[in-house]
C-alpha positions as CSV (number, residue, x, y, z in Angstrom):
1,M,0.1,-0.1,0.3
2,L,1.0,3.5,-1.2
3,F,-0.1,7.0,1.1
4,K,-0.9,9.2,-2.0
5,V,-0.6,12.9,-1.0
6,T,-0.9,16.3,-2.9
7,R,1.1,19.5,-2.3
8,E,0.5,22.6,-5.2
9,N,1.9,20.1,-8.4
10,E,3.7,17.4,-6.8
11,I,2.0,14.7,-5.9
12,T,4.6,12.2,-3.0
13,Y,3.7,8.3,-2.5
14,Y,5.0,7.6,1.5
15,V,5.3,3.9,2.0
16,P,3.8,3.1,5.1
17,E,7.0,1.6,6.8
18,H,9.0,3.9,6.1
19,I,6.7,6.1,7.8
20,R,8.0,6.6,12.1
21,K,5.8,8.6,13.7
22,I,2.3,10.6,12.8
23,S,2.0,13.9,15.2
24,I,-0.7,16.6,15.3
25,S,0.6,19.9,15.8
26,P,-0.8,23.3,16.0
27,V,-0.6,25.4,13.0
28,Y,1.7,28.6,13.6
29,G,0.0,31.4,13.3
30,H,-3.0,29.7,13.1
31,E,-3.7,28.4,16.3
32,D,-7.2,27.2,15.3
33,S,-5.7,25.1,12.7
34,F,-3.5,21.5,13.2
35,D,-1.7,19.7,10.7
36,V,-1.0,16.3,10.4
37,A,2.7,15.0,9.6
38,F,4.2,11.6,9.0
39,Y,8.2,11.4,10.0
40,I,10.1,9.3,7.3
41,D,13.7,9.2,8.8
42,N,13.9,12.8,10.4
43,T,12.0,14.5,8.4
44,M,8.6,15.7,8.9
45,E,6.3,16.0,6.0
46,I,2.9,17.9,6.6
47,V,0.4,15.8,4.8
48,K,-3.5,17.5,5.8
49,V,-4.0,20.2,7.5
50,F,-7.5,20.7,9.8
51,D,-10.2,22.9,11.3
52,T,-9.7,20.7,14.7
53,F,-7.7,18.8,16.7
54,E,-10.6,16.3,16.3
55,D,-10.6,15.9,13.1
56,A,-7.0,15.3,13.1
57,E,-7.0,12.8,15.1
58,A,-10.4,11.2,13.5
59,F,-7.8,11.2,10.3
60,V,-4.7,9.7,12.2
61,K,-6.9,7.1,13.8
62,K,-8.1,6.5,9.5
63,I,-4.5,6.5,8.1
64,Y,-3.9,3.8,11.4
65,Q,-6.6,1.5,10.2
66,Q,-4.8,1.9,6.5
67,M,-1.5,1.3,7.7
68,I,-2.8,-3.0,9.8
69,Q,-4.1,-3.6,6.0
70,K,-0.8,-4.5,5.4
71,D,-1.6,-7.2,2.5
72,S,-3.3,-4.2,0.3
73,G,-1.7,-3.4,-2.8
74,D,-3.7,-0.2,-3.2
75,I,-3.1,4.0,-3.0
76,I,-4.4,5.3,-0.6
77,D,-5.6,9.3,-1.6
78,L,-4.9,10.9,1.7
79,Q,-6.5,14.5,0.4
80,T,-9.9,12.3,0.2
81,L,-9.6,9.9,2.8
82,N,-12.4,10.2,4.6
C-alpha cells in the first residue's frame, strides 16, 4: 500500500513501513488549525491540515486502520480519505 499526498503541483507517495511517527500540531500563526505530519527518517512531512484537533485525530485513526491492512496493494489518496 502507498499513501498519496498531493501538494500544489507535486504528488508524493509514502510507504507506510517507512513512517516512524505521525504527529498532530497546531499550525504556526493559526492555532485554530492543526496539521497531521509523517516523520520519515528525520524529516517531517505535513500531509493534511484540519480545522479542529478532533478532525485531525479522526484522520490519524483512519490512517492507522489502513496501515494495519498490510496486504493491501492499493494507493490511498489522503486528500480524499474520509
